[in-house]
C-alpha positions in Angstrom: -158.5 118.0 35.4 -157.2 117.7 30.8 -153.5 118.2 32.6 -153.3 114.7 34.5 -153.8 113.0 31.1 -150.6 114.4 29.4 -148.4 111.0 29.2 -145.1 113.0 28.1 -142.1 114.2 29.8 -142.7 118.2 30.8 -140.9 120.6 32.6 -142.6 123.9 33.7 -139.9 126.8 33.9 -141.6 129.6 36.3 -140.3 133.3 37.3 -140.9 133.6 41.2 -140.7 137.3 40.9 -143.6 137.4 37.2 -146.4 139.5 37.8 -148.7 138.3 36.0 -148.8 135.0 38.0 -147.7 133.6 40.3 -145.2 131.2 42.0 -148.8 129.0 42.8 -149.8 128.8 39.0 -146.8 127.5 38.1 -146.9 124.9 41.0 -150.1 123.7 40.5 -149.8 123.6 36.6 -146.6 120.5 37.8 -148.5 119.2 40.3 -151.2 118.5 37.8 -148.9 116.8 35.1 -148.1 112.9 36.1 -143.9 112.6 36.4 -143.0 116.5 35.4 -140.9 118.5 36.9 -140.8 121.8 38.1 -138.1 125.3 37.4 -138.6 128.1 39.5 -136.9 130.6 38.6 -135.6 133.3 41.4 -135.8 137.1 40.4 -137.4 135.7 36.8 -140.5 137.9 35.7 -142.4 136.8 33.3 -139.9 136.8 30.0 -137.0 134.9 29.1 -134.1 136.5 29.5 -130.7 136.0 27.4 -128.5 135.6 30.3 -130.7 132.7 31.3 -130.7 130.4 28.1 -128.5 128.3 28.8 -130.5 127.5 31.7 -133.2 126.9 29.3 -131.1 124.4 27.0 -129.9 122.3 30.2 -134.1 122.4 31.3 -134.6 121.5 27.4 -132.0 118.6 26.9 -132.8 117.1 30.3 -136.9 117.0 28.8 -135.3 115.7 26.0 -133.5 112.9 27.9 -136.4 112.4 29.6 -138.6 111.4 27.0 -135.2 109.3 24.9 -135.4 107.0 28.0 -138.8 105.8 28.0 -138.5 104.5 24.4 
């Protein structure tokens, strides 16, 4: 319920092979936050693999751009 009160750009990143949190958890989190974007990554588990650093940086930069455009 509290997630629905957030008023800021959010990107939820979720690995589709996460053994700890089902993909429905990432989807529910993104759905609960108004305007949130969801980035699901096939083959990624509950970690941040180095080969995906560029993907993470891109997602962060896009979130920053969304925040900047709100000003």
